[in-house]
N, C-alpha and C positions, 0 to 999 in steps of 0.2 A: 234654698233661693233666699230664705228670709234670715238675714244676720241677726235680728234683734229678737224674734220670738213672736209669739201672737199674744193680742191684748183684747179685752172684749170691746165690743163697739160702745160709742158713747151713748147712743139713743138719739143722736141729732135728727136722724132720718124722721123721728116722730115729731119734731118740733115745727110748728106750722108758722111761726112768725118769721116772715122773710125780710132779710136784712137788705140785701143786694140783688139786683136784676138787670144784667147786662145783655144787650140785644144788639146783633148785627154790627160788632166794633170792626172797623176797617182802618188799618194804620199803615201809611207810606212813608217810606225814607227816601231821601234824595241821594242821587250817585252819579258817577260820571256819565252813565247812560240815560240819565233823566230819573224821574221818580219811579219807584217801584213799590207796589203793595206788598208787604211782609205779613200783614194780618188781614186775612179774606173773609171774615165773618165769624167772629168769635162772640158765644153766647154763655152765660153763666148765671145760674139762680143760686143764692146761698142763704140758708136759714140761719136764725140765731143759734150760737154754740155749734155749728156744724163745722167740721175739717175737710175741706175739698183739696185734692192733689191735682196739679197739673204736670203731666209726665210727658217726656219726648226728648229726642236727641238735640243736640246744640243746633240752633238755627230753626227749629220748628215754630217759634213765635210765642214761646210760653212767656218769656220774660217780658217782651215788648206787649202782649196783651194785657198781662196784670198790671204793669207799671201804667199803661195808657189808662186804666181806669181812673187814676186819680192825676192824669195829664203831667207825667212825668216825662214826656217825650220833649226833648230838645227842639224847639221850633227852628232852630238852624239846620237842624238834621233831618226832621220829618215833620209829618202832620198827622192828625186824626181825620180821616176822610168821612167817615158817618158813624151812625150808632148812638146808643144811648145807655147810660150807666145810672139806674135809679137807686139811690141809697137814701131810705128813709124819706121817699117823697120828693126827693130832690135829683135832678139829672146833672151829675158831676160834670158832664161833658160841656155843660152850658154855663157853668159858674165861672166867674171871673177868678183872676189870680189871688186877689184879696180874699174872696170868698173860700176859695179852696185852702189858702193858708190857714184858716180857722179849722178846717177839718183835718189836714194832713198832720199827723203826729198827735192829733187830739182824739178824733173819732176813728181816723183810719191811720194805721202805721205801717210803715215798709221797712223789713229787715234786709237790707242790702247783702249782696253774695260775700263782698270782702269787706268785712266789719272793720278792719284795721285801716283800710282806704277810707271808710265812711266816718271814721272818728277823726278830729282834727289832731295832728301831732303837735300842736303848739299851745294846747290848753289842757289843764288839768280835767281829770274825769269829773269831779264834783262840779267844776264850773260849766262843763258842757252839758251836764245833766240839769244843773239850774237853769241854764238857758232856755231849755225845752220848756220847763214850767212857766218861765216868764213869758215866753213867746204866746203861751196860750192863757194868760191873765191870772196864772195860779200862783200861789206863794213860793218863794224859793226856799223850800223847806229842807234842810239838812236831814233832820229826822225821817221825812218821806223818802228822799233819796237813799239813805242807809238801809231803810226797811225795804225799799225796792231791790237794792243790791243783794240784800239777804234772800229775797223772794227768788231771784235767779240763782241762787248757790253761791254767792259771794260772801261768805261770813265774815271775812276781814275787811269790811267795807270802809272802817274809818281809815285805813292805810291807803286803801285803793282809791279813796276818795280825793287824796292828795297827790295822786301818781298821773303819769302821762301815758298815753296808750302803748308808746313804744317800749315801756317799761314792764309791759303785761305780756302774757301769752297769748296765741291766737284763740284758745278756747275762752281765756278771761274776756278778750276784747268782744268775742261774739257774745258772750252773756251780758256785758255791759250795753251792746248795742240792743239785745232784746229789752234789757232794763229801761234803756232810753224810749224804746217804742211803748212799752206799758206803763211808764210814769203818769199818763194821764187817763188811764184806764180806758182804751179804745174799744169799740164795739168789733172791730175788724182789724186783723193782722195779716199782712201779705208777707210771707218769708220765702226770699228767693236763694234756693239751695243752701240753706241755714247750717249744713253739715258739711258742706264741700271743702271747706279751707281750714278745717281742723283735725287733730288726729282720729283715727279710728275709735281709740279707746275712750274718746270725749263724745262721739257722735249719739250714742244710746242717751247720754246725760242730757243733751241739747234737747233731743227728740222728747225726753221724758218731760222737761221743763216746758216745752211748748203744749204738750197734752194737758199738764197740770194746771198751767195757767188758762188753758181754753176751758177745762173743765170747771175750775173755782170761779171764774169771771164770767162764765157764759159767753166768751168771746168767740168769735167766728175766725176761722184761719183758712187762708189761702196758701198751700205750700208748693213751690215750684221746685221739682225734682226730676232727674233722669233714672233714680234708683227705684225699683219696684219694693226693695226691702224697706226703704223710708216710707213709701206709700202704704205698705201693708201695716207697718207698725202704727201708722198716725191717724190715717185718712178714714174717712166715713163713706167718702166718694170719690171716684176718680174720673179725669178727663185725659184723654191720650191725643196729643197733638203732633201734627205732621204737616210740613208744606203749608203753614199758615192756617192750618184748619184744625178743628175737632174732628177726629175720625170714629172716636168711641166714647162713650160716657155711661156710667152706671155706678151701683154700689161696689165698693172695693172687692168684697168676696166675690161677687158675681163675674167681674172682670178678670180676677185672678184665677178662678176656677173654670170659667168658660168664656175665653175671649171670643168676641165675634168679628172683629174686623182683621183680615189677613195681616196688617202691620202689626196689631197688638199680638196675635199668635206668634209672629216671628220675634217680636221683643220678648215674650215669655220663653221662647225656645232659648234665645241667647242667655236670659237670667238663669234658666236651669242647667246649661251647659257650664256657665260660671259658677255656680254654687256646687255642683256635682265635681268640679276640678276635672273635666274632661281634658284627655291628652290633647285632643285637637278641639279647640274650643269653637262652638258653633258662632258664626257671624252672618248678618244679611249682605248678600251680594249688592254691589253697587254702592252709591253714596246718596245722601239726601239731595234734594234739588236746592240750588240757590235760588233766592227770589226772582233773578232774572230767567231762571228756568221755569218758573210757574206757568202753567197752561190752563186752559178752560177743559180739565180733564181730572181725574183721580190722580192726586199727587203721588202716590205709591205705585203708579201703574208700571214705571220702568223696572221696579224691583220686586214685583209681586209675581208669584209662581201660579196664581190663579187667575191671570189677567186675561180680559176678553176684548175684542175690538170694541164694544160696547163701552168699555172703561174710559174711553177716550172721547167720548160723545157728550162731554160736558162734566162738571162736578157732580158728584152723585148728591142727591137730596139726603137730608137727615130722615132717617126712618126710626120710628118708635115701636120698640119690640118689648112689650111687658114692662114699660118705664125706662128701659135702657134706650140709648140713642146710638146710632151707627150710620157712617156714610160709606155705603158699598152697594154697587148695583144687585148683587146676589140677593140681597134683602129688599130692594126696591120691587123685585120680581113676585114677592109673595102676595 
């Protein structure tokens, strides 16, 4: 199942300094049928130096949840309905655009899924990185930029400094995007599928880079992924999303070794089938619900082999089991 192998835990679970605390985040998008809530109550607590993964199928709400923390939702497309996101004693959701501008890219950085699209094709790499520094009132230092490029594994920084994104490979642009995000030494890095658009041969390199930067700078990381291998290699803790809700949360080893929620169990079965190269690969029957299909019930109800009539009597409450959290009525009954 694990394409990358085992690593030791970072010890972040022992760190007591809380950096981010998000509670009951709800986000809606506008559509032809009116507004629809795509994130229905997202909570995350993150400690300094901790790496947390958010895993789920496409459409589960993981990207919207994470990007909404720093209000990256286009107001013409959607809105944040409610919630709070406390970052160093400030509620990010209540800050003005000007106040957030000083935090984005400086204290909190976001690595977008498509790095080539996130970089301007009309500006040289050095100029783009220099603009990040100037935006946050820092000197446009070429030496600092070259040092950061070297830090992300781009040793030919002098040459790359004068190039355009289209002259570079996907892997190089991904590293440049990470370099851009760590130029100002942020305390939190949100990485959206950071290995999805690059060759498999480079994926481990990018993951090693993120882990090394986190360890060296005590930088917290939220990594959005659909890949258990990525989560196992990089994360201290994992959150499993489906239908706009977190269905399970806990230490990565605990979830991988003994998943609680039927959805997590099914995902693990799919991952094992893929890793073992089964002749007939196991798949979960049915398809994830679209936001217009969300109901006041367990979102996994229609695909769950363990479903009961009671699963349709409201969204299950989060149940705490020895520090792990799960939304499933079979645990509510304990």
